[in-house]
C-alpha positions, -999 to +999 in steps of 0.1 A: +118-204-172+086-196-187+080-161-206+065-135-180+033-125-191+030-083-198+014-068-165-005-041-174-004-006-158-021+004-126-053+013-132-065+047-129-094+043-114-076+024-081-048+058-085-085+080-084-089+061-046-060+075-027-061+111-046-098+117-034-107+119+004-136+098+018-173+110+000-200+128+021-220+109+040-255+125+048-246+111+090-212+132+094-212+159+122-196+200+111-167+194+130-169+233+127-145+245+153-120+223+141-125+234+107-123+267+115-091+270+137-072+254+102-084+272+084-066+304+100-039+292+109-005+300+090+016+272+102+032+248+079+021+216+092-017+204+110-007+169+129-045+151+135-035+126+158-053+097+171-069+056+173-085+045+150-125+056+150-120+094+159-127+110+127-095+118+114-099+110+079-138+131+083-122+161+100-094+162+072-121+159+049-140+191+059-112+210+062-107+204+033-141+216+021-137+245+040-098+256+023-116+245-010-148+273+000-120+299+004-102+292-027-073+274-015-066+247-039-058+217-018-045+179-030-054+147-011-034+113-012-039+085+009-013+065+018-010+025+017+020+002+029+031+001-011+041+038-003+066+025+016+088+019-019+100+056-021+094+059-060+056+057-058+052+073-029+068+101-048+050+096-081+015+093-066+027+124-047+038+138-081-001+132-091-013+151-063+008+179-062-004+185-101-040+186-088-030+217-068-026+238-100+016+234-101+021+236-137+047+207-158+077+224-169+079+233-208+103+212-211+101+171-225+114+163-190+095+136-172+073+155-147+090+131-117+094+138-080+119+157-080+106+179-104+070+180-086+088+190-051+109+220-066+074+236-082+056+232-055+084+245-032+084+276-059+050+274-059+034+310-050-002+302-040-021+295-012-021+256-008-029+223+019-019+190+003-035+163+027-016+127+036-039+106+053-035+071+069+002+081+077+010+061+100+016+036+075+050+044+071+077+033+079+103+040+055+135+066+066+137+078+031+098+086+028+101+102+060+128+123+053+113+132+019+081+142+040+103+160+065+123+180+038+090+188+021+076+202+050+110+227+057+109+238+020+070+248+021+064+286+006+052+312+028+018+297+015+019+263+015+008+237+043+003+201+046-020+180+067-013+145+085-036+122+094-020+099+114-027+070+143+011+074+157+032+104+160+054+105+126+092+108+132+090+145+114+109+165+131+079+181+149+101+192+182+119+220+158+083+230+140+064+231+172+094+258+190+087+275+156+049+281+159+047+262+128+025+233+143-007+226+150-019+195+169-050+181+166-052+153+189-074+130+206-088+154+230-094+176+207-114+152+184-136+132+209-177+143+204-188+176+223-224+163+240-241+189+214-219+171+184-229+137+198-264+144+201-264+155+163-250+125+153-277+110+170-303+132+151-283+124+120-284+087+122-323+086+133-333+107+106-312+085+077-323+054+091-337+034+065-371+034+085-371+063+094-395+081+062-421+052+079-418+057+113-402+086+130-374+083+151-379+081+189-360+112+200-330+101+230-336+117+262-310+144+274-302+119+304-297+088+282-278+112+258-254+125+282-246+084+297-243+077+262-218+108+260-200+099+288-195+062+286-180+063+251-160+094+264-170+111+228-153+081+209-167+086+174-166+052+166-184+038+201-210+062+190-216+052+158-215+014+167-240+023+198-260+043+174-269+013+152-276-009+184-300+016+196-322+016+165-322-023+169-326-027+210-346+012+213-342+032+241-367+020+263-342-015+267-319-002+293-287-008+264-275+025+271-279+023+312-256-014+307-230-005+284-200+008+297-163+013+292-151+029+260-117+007+252-116-016+224-132-041+236-162-016+233-157-018+195-154-053+196-188-059+216-209-033+198-194-048+162-204-079+174-235-074+185-249-050+152-230-075+135-250-101+149-281-089+139-275-089+103-299-110+078-279-144+070-268-129+038-255-094+052-236-117+077-221-140+052-215-111+031-188-088+054-174-117+066-162-133+031-157-100+022-138-093+052-101-096+038-097-071+009-087-033+014-107-024-016-140-036-018-163-032-056-191-056-066-171-076-089-146-085-066-165-086-041-189-111-064-159-132-066-161-141-028-194-141-023-210-158-052-243-168-041-253-135-034-258-099-053-223-080-044-234-049-059-269-053-046-257-056-007-227-029-011-256-006-022-283-017+009-250-013+031-247+025+021-282+033+021-281+016+056-247+037+069-234+005+080-199-003+079-186+008+044-164+045+041-170+055+001-138+057-013-143+061-054-172+071-076-180+075-114-183+105-138-216+111-127-208+107-088-225+074-082-196+054-058-179+026-072-162+016-045-160+013-008-136+004+018-147-009+061-137+014+086-104+002+099-117-012+131-146-030+114-120-044+093-099-058+122-131-065+135-145-087+104-111-103+099-106-118+139-143-124+136-136-147+103-109-162+117-130-172+148-161-186+129-145-200+099-107-207+102-108-236+075-128-207+048-099-177+050-072-196+031-103-203+003-114-170+005-080-157-002-078-178-024-105-172-045-091-130-045-062-141-059-076-160-088-098-129-092-069-105-096-050-128-114-077-130-143-081-094-145-043-089-153-035-076-117-002-101-103+004-081-075-021-081-054-030-116-067+001-129-056-006-110-021-037-129-015-023-157-020+011-155+006-016-140+031-039-165+023-010-196+034-013-208-005+019-207-010+021-235-038-004-211-059+021-176-048+052-198-062+030-209-090+028-169-102+057-162-092+071-184-121+050-166-145+062-130-133+094-129-110+116-127-137+097-094-150+096-081-119+133-085-111+141-068-146+122-038-134+137-038-110+113-045-083+133-054-055+114-047-021+083-059-034+103-097-045+120-101-011+088-089+012+073-119-007+104-144-007+109-142+034+070-147+037+072-181+016+091-211+033+126-222+028+118-258+016+088-242-009+111-221-024+143-250-030+117-266-049+121-235-078+155-232-082+146-203-104+130-187-081+155-190-052+183-176-078+157-143-081+154-143-043+187-143-041+194-113-064+162-091-045+178-101-010+212-085-028+195-052-031+173-046-004+198-065+029+233-060+010+256-084-001+265-097+032+231-115+041+227-125+006+263-142+006+249-161+033+221-171+017+239-182-013+263-208+007+231-221+027+210-220-010+230-252-023+223-235-059+261-229-066+262-269-060+229-271-080+227-303-108+209-279-127+240-264-153+217-234-156+214-228-120+249-233-107+257-208-135+237-182-127+246-182-093+282-179-098+269-148-114+263-132-080+295-138-063+313-109-085+288-086-076+282-093-041+328-094-036+325-057-055+296-046-032+319-060-001+347-039-012+367-069-026+376-052-057+405-079-066+384-116-058+359-102-069+378-097-107+391-135-105+351-149-093+342-126-126+368-136-154+355-175-142+320-164-145+323-150-179+336-180-193+299-198-179+279-175-201+254-181-212+234-193-184+200-193-197+187-164-171+192-130-191+191-107-160+220-125-142+239-119-174+235-079-178+242-076-141+276-097-141+287-076-174+280-045-156+295-054-125+325-067-141+325-036-166+324-014-130+354-039-114+377-034-143+373+001-144+379-002-106+414-020-114+423+009-144+413-016-173+395+011-188+393-002-223+377-034-210+352-017-190+344+002-221+344-036-238+320-052-211+298-025-208+291-022-245+283-057-241+257-052-213+240-029-233+236-047-266+224-077-238+198-059-212+171-066-234+135-053-215+155-051-183+147-017-169+174-026-140+200-032-159+196-003-185+200+016-153+230-002-140+248+006-174+244+041-177+251+044-144+285+029-150+284+043-181+279+084-160+301+076-137+330+067-158+318+099-181+326+120-144+356+105-138+371+116-172+353+154-166+328+153-189+298+164-165+271+175-183+273+141-202+276+120-175+242+142-157+224+133-183+235+094-186+225+095-148+192+112-151+182+083-176+193+056-162+174+072-127+141+079-149+149+045-163+121+027-146+085+054-151+079+037-179+068+006-158+063+011-131+057+034-099+087+013-084+123+022-083+140-004-068+170-001-043+194-008-072+182+029-082+206+041-052+232+033-076+221+058-103+203+078-071+233+086-056+256+097-085+230+119-101+226+136-067+261+141-074+263+159-106+229+178-093+253+189-063+286+201-084+264+222-102+255+235-070+218+225-073+215+219-031+178+220-027+179+197-057+204+173-045+192+172-010+156+157-025+177+135-039+197+126-016+165+119+009+156+090-013+186+080-025+212+078+008+184+054+026+187+028+002+224+031-003+228+030+035+207-001+034+221-021+004+257-012+019+275-001-014+307+015+001+309+043-025+278+055-025+274+052+014+301+072+014+296+103-013+255+105-005+272+110+032+297+133+024+275+155-001+244+155+032+272+170+056+285+196+027+249+206+021+245+208+056+273+229+065+272+249+033+230+258+049+253+268+084+233+236+103+271+226+115+255+203+139+240+179+112+271+180+090+292+165+113+262+143+127+260+128+092+301+118+093+291+102+129+263+079+111+287+072+085+317+066+105+295+040+123+288+026+093+320+019+082+329+003+118+297-022+118+298-036+086+340-040+093+344-013+060+376+008+066+371+028+040+340+035+046+357+047+085+387+068+069+364+084+040+341+104+070+376+105+089+386+122+058+354+147+054+353+156+089+392+170+086+382+190+057+354+206+078+376+213+108+406+230+081+372+249+068+365+259+103+401+273+108+414+243+137+439+232+119+456+213+151+414+193+152+421+188+112+456+173+114+441+147+142+417+136+119+438+130+087+466+112+113+437+091+121+424+085+084+463+073+078+460+028+074+486+022+048+471-007+034+437+011+027+452+043+009+482+018-016+452-001-027+433+033-030+468+042-048+465+013-076+424+016-073+396+037-094+375+037-063+348+059-073+346+077-040+380+089-037+387+103-069+385+137-054+388+126-017+422+108-008+450+110+020+475+127-005+452+152-012+441+163+022+471+162+034+481+187+006+446+209+016+458+207+050+495+215+041+481+247+017+461+265+051+486+260+078+523+239+068+544+247+042+528+253+008+559+253-014+561+213+000+521+205-009+532+224-048+551+196-044+533+163-042+504+182-061+530+186-091+533+147-089+493+138-083+484+160-111+511+145-136+495+109-126+458+119-129+465+135-168+484+103-179+454+082-162+425+105-182+414+115-147+405+153-160+386+159-128+407+147-105+430+167-125+412+199-122+410+191-084+444+192-081+450+222-104+424+243-079+445+239-047+476+243-072+463+278-073+452+280-037+490+264-029+508+293-051+483+321-034+496+309+005+530+309-009+531+346-022+529+335-061+498+356-067+498+360-110+506+326-109+480+319-086+458+344-108+471+326-139+467+291-124+429+298-114+420+313-146+428+280-165+405+263-139+377+286-146+384+284-180+381+245-183+355+243-157+331+264-174+327+240-204+312+214-179+298+234-157+318+225-122+310+245-090+311+230-066+343+209-072+360+247-068+335+262-042+344+236-014+379+247-013+361+272+016+371+313+013+402+310+003+393+299-033+368+329-031+394+353-025+413+338-054+383+341-077+379+372-073+412+386-081+408+366-111+379+385-115+393+414-103+421+413-133+399+405-159+380+439-155+413+459-165+411+466-201+447+468-205+454+434-188+466+414-215+438+384-203+405+403-210+405+398-242+403+360-232+371+366-213+350+390-240+357+357-260+346+334-243+314+343-239+302+303-216+337+320-197+316+353-192+286+332-182+301+307-159+324+337-142+292+359-133+273+328-118+305+318-094+305+355-084+268+353-078+273+327-055+307+341-036+290+372-031+310+407-026+345+405-021+359+401+019+373+437+030+408+439+031+421+436+072+443+470+074+476+451+089+475+467+117+446+445+134+436+463+162+450+459+199+434+438+224+421+468+236+413+485+206+373+474+210+352+505+212+338+479+241+341+447+256+321+419+236+300+401+259+299+364+266+268+361+249+282+379+215+315+355+218+299+326+221+277+337+189+312+350+173+330+313+179+294+299+162+301+321+132+336+311+129+325+270+132+299+285+099+268+280+112+239+301+099+217+327+116+192+299+119+213+280+134+229+300+160+195+308+170+179+272+181+218+267+195+216+298+217+173+291+224+170+325+210+155+336+180+169+350+147+162+385+148+178+380+183+206+368+166+210+397+143+210+421+171+242+404+182+254+401+152+254+440+144+264+451+184+293+426+171+301+451+142+300+479+156+324+466+182+346+451+164+347+480+134+341+451+114+318+453+082+312+417+073+313+380+093+339+373+077+357+403+088+346+401+124+362+365+129+394+376+119+398+410+136+383+384+170+409+361+163+439+386+161+423+399+193+425+365+209+387+368+214+383+332+199+407+309+180 
């Protein structure tokens, strides 16, 4: 393939158009009532929702001006289709966040999306973030991120969203909490007074107004116009342009009727038909552009002076909305109002169907000559010029592939006819790689088998096609078959495509690690590192694997550093993380979760869980859904915790991945155990018991089951509900095997369970000694959730260890004094755990010992409390306020004689009030 040309960074000016609202125009009518309502509101979210042409953006811009005048920091972001790429959205959001006044971190770490969101959530000054054209966002990961952003806004933070459609942002919950204001179509319609003001402003600023004062519109005609347009701003605007031409004496208003889309088309056509030929021609020719500036317009309109025409249209208040300017405030770029853009494109297709392709080709050529291959390829494809698109892709696709821009490549290749793509065999291979990392291994395998690449007469194509097979088989959870195919592919190296060779080396390193050949895996990983060249994608892949190996061997700090580098690997090249970065993102979220940074881990999961789900990586699907479930459980949102596991189980069935199904059942058993529901937990373990699956897991080192596998889960159950001594026998055997295999993280988890088993068996001194050894080892690397995820029982044991450490005469006290890392670590653990539970009197109250009986609602609160629900979640379940829940809890504590929640639950269980 030809050497790819360098892709220049995105133009700062283009970014500025996204970060600035439309410039003020003289004919804007102040929406005072709306602006005042929003400025005075204390809600989290303002949704401005209406079809095109109702003035959403103008209203939002005026709200922003009002807030700026009040000293409230604001930021603006206009979204487009490309923002469905998670990383592009996050980077643009990070740029906007900095304009609010959120400072970059003092360290040299990049001010990335997660850091920006965390800084925004902690910002203590009032601010409002505006997100316009939100209807273009369809990507679940982006929607989830915005939902999370809204949920965690600080008290004086607010988001204003403009959208044509109802966004999936959990509006019902916000509405119920009184945290949402909705400005809908009816609120945006012009009143009669606003219609009059708009017509007056239009007349006053018409090009001929100075020479010929306009004739005022009589009240009866104004009333008719308002009634017939129903306050639809776009229709009033179009009608005003028609009136300027027809005059008020022609009966135009009397003939005009209706207010639907046909009216807009009629009025636009009426206005367009009376433009001079050069304007008419300019409008149609440039309608294919998403943004207008003089130079690109000139390429599409070579016979006219585009700069002069743009200035004329802007001066006449026709069609254009300004989107950017220079430092002196002079407008340099515009866009067509969305209604007019749609109309003009349809009109172009009707009037000049043969010209559409030529215009797209001209736009493509202009962008190509200015070093902007992405819009160049977009226009070539939109114009149906697939051969030219393929020519451009011949030059740039390999570089985009190395950058990991898989979603963009997949979109392009899906639009190109298969028979034309077959004429470019190397591009066909790149299309297969893009499909693999966006639609998963099953679609990619099917297309690979249909493509003919495996039997291509071109040796390089044939060799490259075979490099895909081991990766696809591994992604389908067939590691043994992947190993055999990978050995054959390694023998075919070199193939002529550096990207494919790098992926093969990385994939085989992972496959060998799963098979337990850690030394050979490390050797291939070093080879991949030497061969990755400029491929940011392969750099991400290599560092992710290295981080995973570190994590398995217990080096959490080094793993976190590697995984963070892997996640950030594409920032220097483009806005775009690829789907492949779900590989790094989920693992990095796991490292962050392990250190108990739950908010940051949840932010990361909002980005990467949907990507892992779409690509279908089994271990990543399990890890991400289990993490989401545990975070929700920790927050007391039990419904969300179970929902995450139900989704995981469904995915496993849908994709025929038994290990994914079993992973969901194992975690559900763990959750039920933490709720004290022994029988249900045991039933889930029995349903997860697939002997063939767990025998394979015993032979392999699968990332999702390093800490969660059936033997460990059964030992955990025996500790809580069964024979703790029998559990110790199992744990000792598992611990011996883990240490022998250098699986130090697993060994640490097994020692936590061993300490719990000793505590349950009554050997408290040995249990404290064991947990002390665990804490000393864990403190060196910062493991937290590995310990805390075992629930209240481990909290009791940690408190007992801490108490022993505080005894001056104790033999272990010097250990704590001589190890400041352990002392600090223990202090942080105790802060998370809270005060130790009060010991419940051995003589529990009898069934009639309560001072007064519990009400039915109080018993229900106790049941939810026992299941782990937070106050807020209980309020939502019971349809009461959080203060009402607190009142119920006070009454429960008083009636049961309890001081804490855990004590109340324990007493209630002993009384038989709850199970």
